[in-house]
C-alpha positions in Angstrom: -9.6 10.7 -2.6 -10.7 14.3 -3.5 -8.4 16.1 -5.9 -6.0 18.7 -4.3 -4.6 21.9 -5.7 -1.4 22.2 -7.4 1.3 19.6 -6.3 3.7 21.0 -4.0 7.4 21.1 -4.7 9.0 17.8 -4.5 11.2 17.2 -1.4 14.8 16.7 -1.7 15.9 13.3 -2.8 17.3 10.7 -0.4 20.4 10.3 -2.4 22.7 12.4 -4.6 21.8 10.5 -7.8 19.2 12.2 -10.1 15.9 10.8 -10.7 16.8 9.7 -14.2 19.9 8.0 -12.9 17.7 6.0 -10.2 15.4 5.0 -12.8 18.0 4.0 -15.3 19.8 2.0 -12.4 16.3 0.2 -11.8 16.0 -0.6 -15.6 19.3 -2.2 -15.7 17.8 -5.2 -14.1 14.8 -6.4 -16.0 11.9 -7.5 -14.0 12.0 -11.0 -15.4 15.5 -11.5 -14.1 14.8 -10.1 -10.6 15.1 -12.9 -7.9 11.5 -13.8 -6.7 10.8 -13.3 -3.1 8.6 -16.5 -2.7 7.5 -19.5 -4.7 6.0 -18.6 -8.0 4.4 -22.1 -8.6 1.0 -22.8 -7.2 1.2 -25.3 -4.2 5.0 -25.1 -4.1 6.7 -24.3 -0.8 7.4 -20.6 -0.3 11.0 -19.4 0.1 11.9 -17.5 3.1 12.0 -13.8 2.5 15.5 -12.5 2.9 15.9 -10.1 5.9 16.2 -6.4 5.0 19.7 -5.1 5.5 20.2 -3.3 8.7 21.0 0.4 8.6 23.7 0.4 11.0 24.8 -1.8 14.0 22.7 -2.9 16.7 22.6 -0.6 19.8 24.4 -3.2 21.8 27.6 -3.0 19.7 27.7 0.8 19.1 30.8 2.5 20.4 30.3 4.5 23.6 29.9 8.2 22.8 28.7 11.4 24.5 25.1 11.1 25.9 22.5 13.4 24.3 21.7 16.6 26.3 18.8 16.0 28.8 16.6 18.5 27.0 17.1 16.6 23.8 16.2 13.3 25.4 12.9 14.7 26.9 12.1 16.4 23.8 12.4 13.2 21.9 10.4 11.3 24.6 7.6 13.9 24.5 7.5 14.3 20.7 8.4 10.9 19.4 7.5 8.2 22.2 8.6 5.4 20.0 12.2 6.7 19.9 12.6 6.6 23.7 14.1 3.2 24.0 16.7 4.0 21.3 18.2 6.7 23.2 17.5 5.9 26.9 20.7 3.6 27.6 23.7 2.9 25.6 24.1 -0.8 25.1 20.4 -1.7 25.3 18.9 -3.9 22.7 15.8 -2.8 21.0 12.5 -3.7 22.8 9.5 -5.6 21.4 7.0 -3.2 19.7 9.6 -0.6 18.7 7.8 0.9 15.7 10.8 1.2 13.4 11.1 -0.9 10.2 14.9 -0.8 10.2 14.7 -2.2 13.9 12.1 -4.8 13.2 13.2 -8.3 13.6 12.1 -10.5 10.7 9.5 -12.9 12.0 10.3 -16.7 11.7 8.2 -18.9 9.4 7.2 -22.0 11.5 7.4 -25.2 9.4 3.5 -25.7 10.0 0.9 -23.7 11.6 -2.6 -24.7 12.4 -5.7 -22.7 13.6 -8.0 -24.9 15.6 -11.8 -24.4 16.0 -12.4 -21.0 14.4 -15.0 -19.5 12.2 -13.2 -19.4 8.9 -14.3 -17.0 6.1 -12.7 -18.6 3.3 -13.9 -16.2 0.5 -13.8 -19.3 -1.6 -15.9 -22.2 -2.7 -16.1 -23.5 0.9 -17.8 -20.2 2.1 -18.0 -19.8 5.9 -17.1 -22.8 8.1 -17.8 -22.9 11.9 -15.5 -24.8 14.3 -12.9 -25.4 11.5 -9.3 -25.6 11.1 -6.7 -23.9 8.9 -3.5 -25.7 8.2 -0.5 -23.9 6.7 2.7 -25.7 5.8 6.0 -23.9 4.5 4.2 -20.6 4.1 1.3 -22.2 1.9 -2.2 -23.2 2.8 -2.4 -26.9 2.9 -6.0 -27.4 3.9 -9.1 -25.8 5.3 -11.6 -28.1 7.0 -12.5 -29.8 10.4 -10.4 -32.1 12.5 -7.4 -31.6 10.2 -4.3 -33.6 11.0 -1.2 -31.4 11.5 2.5 -32.2 11.8 3.6 -32.9 15.5 5.8 -29.9 15.4 3.0 -27.4 14.2 2.4 -24.2 16.0 -1.2 -24.4 17.3 -3.3 -21.3 17.6 -6.5 -21.8 19.6 -9.2 -20.2 17.4 -12.2 -21.1 19.7 -14.7 -18.2 19.6 -12.3 -16.3 16.9 -12.7 -15.8 13.2 -10.2 -16.1 10.4 -10.2 -14.4 7.0 -7.9 -13.9 4.1 -5.7 -11.1 4.2 -7.3 -7.8 3.3 -6.2 -6.4 -0.3 -6.4 -2.7 -0.9 -6.6 -2.0 -4.7 -5.9 1.6 -4.5 -3.2 2.9 -2.1 -0.5 5.7 -1.9 0.6 4.5 1.7 4.2 3.7 1.2 5.6 6.0 -1.4 8.5 8.4 -1.1 7.7 11.9 -2.1 4.9 13.0 -4.4 2.7 10.5 -6.0 2.3 12.5 -9.4 4.8 13.4 -12.2 2.4 16.1 -13.2 4.7 17.8 -15.8 3.2 16.0 -18.9 -0.1 14.5 -20.0 1.4 11.1 -20.3 4.2 9.5 -18.1 3.8 5.7 -18.3 7.6 5.4 -18.3 7.9 6.5 -14.4 7.7 3.9 -12.0 6.1 3.8 -8.4 8.4 0.9 -7.8 11.4 3.1 -7.6 9.8 5.1 -4.7 8.7 2.4 -2.4 9.0 3.6 1.3 9.7 0.4 3.2 9.9 2.4 6.4 6.5 3.9 6.3 4.9 3.5 9.6 1.5 3.0 7.6 2.7 -0.5 6.5 2.6 -1.7 10.3 -0.5 0.1 11.0 -2.3 -1.3 8.1 -1.1 -4.9 9.2 -2.7 -4.0 12.5 -6.1 -3.6 10.3 -5.6 -6.9 8.6 -4.2 -5.6 5.4 -1.5 -7.9 3.6 -1.4 -6.6 0.0 -1.9 -3.2 -1.5 -1.6 -1.8 -5.1 0.6 1.4 -4.9 -0.6 3.7 -7.6 0.6 6.7 -9.3 -1.5 9.8 -8.8 -4.3 11.2 -11.1 -2.7 14.4 -12.3 -2.1 12.7 -15.9 -4.4 11.3 -18.4 -1.9 8.5 -18.5 0.1 8.2 -15.3 3.0 6.1 -14.1 3.4 2.4 -13.6 1.9 0.9 -10.4 3.7 -1.6 -7.9 1.7 -4.3 -6.0 3.5 -5.1 -2.7 3.1 -7.4 0.2 3.2 -5.8 3.8 6.4 -7.6 5.0 7.3 -5.1 7.7 11.0 -4.7 8.1 11.9 -5.9 4.6 13.5 -3.6 2.0 11.7 -2.1 -0.9 12.5 -4.8 -3.4 11.5 -7.4 -0.9 8.1 -6.0 -0.7 7.1 -6.5 -4.2 4.5 -9.1 -5.0 6.7 -11.1 -7.5 3.8 -12.7 -9.4 1.7 -9.5 -9.8 1.2 -8.4 -13.4 2.5 -5.1 -14.4 0.0 -2.2 -14.3 -0.4 1.7 -15.1 -2.6 4.4 -13.9 -4.9 6.3 -16.2 -7.2 9.2 -15.0 -10.4 11.0 -16.4 -12.3 14.1 -15.3 -11.4 17.1 -13.2 -7.8 15.9 -12.2 -6.2 15.5 -15.6 -8.0 18.5 -17.1 -6.6 20.5 -14.1 -10.0 21.9 -13.0 -8.5 22.7 -9.5 -5.0 23.7 -10.5 -5.6 27.5 -10.7 -5.7 29.7 -13.8 -2.0 30.0 -14.3 -1.6 26.6 -15.5 -2.3 25.8 -19.1 -1.0 22.2 -19.5 -2.8 20.2 -22.1 -5.6 19.0 -21.7 -7.9 21.5 -20.3 -11.2 19.8 -21.1 -12.8 16.2 -21.0 -12.5 15.9 -24.7 -8.9 16.8 -24.5 -8.5 13.9 -22.1 -9.7 11.5 -24.6 -7.6 13.0 -27.4 -4.5 12.8 -25.2 -5.0 9.0 -24.4 -5.9 8.3 -28.2 -2.8 10.0 -29.5 -0.5 8.2 -27.4 -1.8 4.8 -28.6 -1.5 6.0 -32.2 2.0 7.0 -31.5 2.8 3.7 -30.1 1.6 1.9 -33.1 3.7 4.3 -35.2 6.8 3.5 -33.0 6.2 -0.4 -33.6 5.9 0.0 -37.4 9.1 2.0 -37.3 11.0 -0.8 -35.6 9.4 -3.4 -37.7 10.5 -1.5 -40.9 14.0 -1.1 -39.6 14.3 -4.8 -38.6 12.8 -5.9 -42.0 15.3 -3.8 -44.0 18.3 -5.6 -42.6 20.4 -2.7 -43.6 23.5 -2.3 -41.4 23.8 1.3 -42.5 20.4 2.3 -41.5 20.0 4.2 -38.2 17.5 2.5 -35.8 14.5 4.3 -34.4 15.3 6.2 -31.2 14.2 4.0 -28.2 11.3 5.5 -26.3 10.3 4.1 -22.9 7.0 5.8 -22.9 5.9 4.3 -26.1 7.2 0.9 -25.1 4.9 1.0 -22.0 2.0 1.9 -24.3 2.7 -1.1 -26.5 2.7 -3.3 -23.3 -1.0 -2.3 -22.8 -1.7 -2.9 -26.4 -0.3 -6.3 -26.0 -2.1 -7.0 -22.9 1.1 -7.2 -20.8 0.3 -4.2 -18.7 -3.1 -3.7 -16.7 -4.9 -0.4 -16.9 -6.5 1.0 -13.6 -8.3 4.2 -14.5 -9.3 7.0 -12.0 -12.8 7.9 -12.9 -16.2 9.4 -11.6 -18.8 10.3 -14.2 -20.6 7.7 -16.3 -20.0 9.6 -19.5 -16.3 9.5 -19.2 -16.4 5.7 -18.2 -18.3 5.0 -21.3 -15.7 7.0 -23.4 -12.8 5.0 -22.1 -14.6 1.6 -22.7 -15.3 2.5 -26.3 -11.8 3.8 -26.9 -10.2 0.8 -25.3 -12.4 -1.5 -27.1 -11.2 0.1 -30.4 -7.7 -1.1 -29.6 -8.8 -4.4 -28.3 -7.9 -3.5 -24.8 -9.8 -4.7 -21.6 -9.6 -2.2 -18.7 -8.6 -4.0 -15.5 -10.3 -1.6 -13.0 -12.1 1.6 -13.0 -11.1 3.4 -9.7 -13.5 5.3 -7.7 -16.1 4.8 -10.4 -18.8 6.7 -8.2 -21.2 6.6 -11.0 -20.8 3.1 -12.0 -24.3 2.2 -11.0 -25.4 4.1 -14.0 -23.4 2.0 -16.5 -23.0 -1.3 -14.5 -24.2 -3.3 -17.6 -21.7 -1.9 -19.8 -18.8 -2.4 -17.3 -19.9 -6.1 -16.9 -20.1 -6.6 -20.6 -16.5 -5.1 -21.1 -15.1 -7.2 -18.2 -13.8 -4.2 -16.2 -13.5 -4.5 -12.4 -14.9 -1.7 -10.2 -12.8 -0.4 -7.3 -14.9 2.1 -5.5 -15.6 3.8 -2.2 -18.5 2.7 0.1 -19.6 6.3 1.1 -17.0 8.7 0.6 -17.9 11.7 -1.5 -18.8 15.4 -1.2 -15.3 16.6 -1.9 -15.7 17.9 -5.5 -18.4 18.6 -7.9 -18.0 15.6 -10.3 -18.9 13.3 -7.6 -22.4 14.9 -6.9 -24.4 11.9 -8.0 -22.5 9.4 -5.8 -24.8 7.0 -3.8 -23.9 4.4 -1.1 -25.7 1.6 -3.0 -23.2 1.9 -5.9 -21.1 -1.1 -5.0 -24.0 -3.4 -4.3 -25.8 -2.3 -7.5 -22.6 -3.1 -9.7 -22.1 -6.4 -7.8 -25.6 -7.4 -8.5 -25.2 -6.7 -12.2 -22.0 -9.0 -12.4 -19.3 -6.5 -12.0 -16.2 -7.6 -9.9 -16.4 -5.0 -7.2 -14.0 -4.0 -4.5 -13.8 -1.3 -1.9 -10.4 0.6 -1.7 -9.0 3.1 0.8 -7.0 5.7 -1.1 -6.1 6.7 2.3 -3.5 5.8 4.9 -6.3 6.0 7.6 -9.2 4.4 5.9 -6.9 1.4 4.9 -6.8 0.4 8.6 -10.5 -0.5 8.7 -11.5 -1.7 5.2 -13.3 -4.6 6.9 -15.8 -2.2 8.1 -16.1 -0.6 4.5 -16.9 -4.2 3.3 -19.7 -4.4 6.2 -21.3 -1.2 4.5 -22.2 -3.3 1.3 -24.5 -5.4 3.7 -26.1 -2.2 5.1 -26.5 -0.4 1.8 -27.8 -3.1 -0.9 -28.2 -6.2 1.1 -25.2 -8.0 -0.1 -24.6 -11.4 1.8 -22.0 -11.0 4.5 -19.6 -13.6 2.8 -19.9 -11.9 -0.5 -19.3 -8.3 1.2 -16.2 -9.7 2.6 -15.0 -10.5 -0.8 -15.1 -6.8 -1.7 -11.7 -6.5 0.3 -10.3 -10.0 -0.2 -10.9 -12.1 -3.2 -12.4 -9.3 -5.5 -9.5 -6.9 -5.5 -7.1 -10.1 -5.9 -9.1 -10.8 -9.1 -8.8 -7.1 -10.3 -5.0 -7.1 -9.8 -4.9 -10.6 -11.5 -3.3 -12.2 -8.4 -6.2 -14.3 -7.1 -4.3 -17.5 -8.1 -2.0 -16.6 -5.0 -4.0 -14.7 -2.7 -7.6 -13.4 -1.8 -9.1 -16.5 -0.4 -8.2 -19.4 2.0 -7.8 -22.2 -0.3 -5.1 -25.0 -0.6 -2.2 -23.9 -2.6 -2.3 -20.2 -2.0 0.0 -18.0 0.0 -0.7 -18.1 3.8 -2.0 -14.7 4.1 -4.7 -14.6 6.7 -6.1 -12.5 9.7 -7.2 -13.7 13.1 -10.0 -11.6 14.4 -11.6 -11.4 17.8 -15.0 -11.7 16.2 -16.7 -11.3 12.9 -14.5 -9.3 10.4 -17.7 -7.3 9.5 -18.3 -6.2 13.0 -17.5 -2.8 14.5 -16.4 -4.4 17.7 -13.9 -6.9 16.4 -10.1 -6.2 16.3 -7.3 -7.9 14.7 -5.4 -10.2 16.9 -2.9 -11.4 14.4 -2.0 -10.9 10.7 0.0 -13.4 9.0 1.9 -12.8 5.4 3.5 -15.8 3.5 3.2 -17.9 6.7 5.0 -15.4 8.9 3.3 -13.5 11.8 4.0 -9.8 11.0 1.3 -8.3 13.5 0.6 -9.6 17.0 -1.8 -7.6 19.1 -0.5 -9.1 22.5 3.2 -8.4 21.5 2.3 -4.9 20.4 0.6 -4.1 23.6 3.5 -5.5 25.5 5.9 -3.4 23.5 3.8 -0.3 24.1 4.0 -0.9 27.7 7.6 -1.1 27.7 7.9 2.0 25.6 5.7 3.9 28.1 7.8 2.9 30.9 11.1 3.9 29.0 9.4 7.3 28.4 8.5 7.7 32.0 12.0 6.8 33.1 13.5 9.4 30.6 11.2 12.1 31.8 12.2 11.5 35.5 15.8 11.5 34.6 15.6 14.9 33.1 13.5 16.2 36.0 16.0 14.8 38.5 18.9 16.4 36.7 17.7 19.8 37.4 16.2 20.7 33.9 19.7 20.8 32.2 23.2 19.8 31.9 24.5 21.9 34.5 22.8 20.3 37.5 20.4 21.8 39.9 22.1 25.0 40.0 21.5 25.8 36.1 18.5 27.9 35.5 18.2 29.5 39.1 17.7 33.3 39.6 20.6 35.2 41.7 18.4 34.9 44.6 18.1 31.1 44.3 14.5 31.1 42.7 13.9 28.2 40.4 12.9 30.3 37.2 14.6 28.9 34.3 15.9 31.1 31.5 16.3 29.8 28.0 20.0 29.9 26.9 20.8 31.8 23.7 22.4 28.8 22.1 19.4 26.4 23.0 17.7 25.1 19.8 14.0 26.0 19.6 11.6 23.1 19.9 11.2 21.0 16.6 8.5 22.5 14.3 5.4 20.6 13.8 5.3 18.3 10.6 3.8 20.1 7.6 1.1 18.3 5.8 1.4 17.9 2.1 -1.5 17.8 -0.3 -1.4 15.7 -3.5 -3.7 14.8 -6.3 -4.9 11.3 -5.9 
């Protein structure tokens, strides 16, 4: 996404603890000791994902209390239609389709599911199969083929005339993050964690499920040469933040090159280092040198075996840098120009590091051979540019050219909205560059899985992989196709028919609320309130009546 101006002030935290306290609380449980949310062994049955703790009692059990004022009910109904069933009647249980994560009922996982007679885009060695079946057992893909035998109690989905693909994977997202995505106060902040800011209640999770997305890579912003740690999540709508984490996904970190880290668009009053592209290179190099010095200091201390010797001060930032040097943390680097791409390739090669992905990489077509030799992936846009000067040489054939030269290419969203139709972004690779349709679909399925090093579990429909799949009304590359169902870990998290039915119920609840307020005479005082002395119906606003809620204010961030 285009860079924005100086980040706006961070909103007030949701809890009273400081950010440092929250980070330390998270670090108290090492990642290796956190309970997995599903099976970590290929082919093993996936364990059920625990239901997210409910925030409060169900509506049916709430103690009776005073009803909200009619003006408040109609305001809520008009401004936030989805909240209508929650305030319409006391004692009424939530309805299907209520767009609230806290109110979502965790979907059951059938023991077995079989899709019969569909066109299946496997994104794997089997290619595209017509009139084929997909068999899922215990949340794991069991088989893909024709005339498959399924357990007698299997849930059968009629796939005639429909298409099935692997779940879409977005390798660059900021969709479910609480607050700003940038810790912009320092040139290097690899010690901060997006994992601590996951917003499990973001409506974008549900909306992206409706677009067939099942896995996303939540990245820190691009204000720093070395940014924060990323978090790969599965879109398990209704689960808590920890339950969203993709347990098998390797750790990663965000780097950034170009205009954003050198603060080209921050204004003249900001002089944080670096201010030039050469400064960005030096800032990255210096942190790796410091990390090596840190390691030597610890080795000298341990080798001395002197109980009187003071140990080196622990540095979480440098420990994260050492993880990169040891190949334990993947680097995903924001980039645009070919010269800075070559710079980082050379710099990382000098430390023996292979870059996982260059993000955006809109001039990647100029250095496609170098990217392929290094083994770096390219997570780019199909045709998104013209938002700042350094993207002036972007072309729509970029992805196809890099793919043709052997680079693992994916298309990402970097946008809450674009993520909802990444399948159409993949289709553009067919139009611009002639990529075969089955290979183009891999730009949003298998290839991003390879870039995130999770292709052992997701990205294609193959036996032993997680049952993350999408049922489409037609070809996933067609502008006329819509998502009918989205499954994650063998659980149906989105169903279009259920969604439409829920919307109809919400619309009816909203209509009833408005009718109730109109019948009440526009206020709590009955038909007489608001009338003039001569009986006219002109309503005067009470002095103590609160004004309408202000419109939500947008927030710009650097991405």
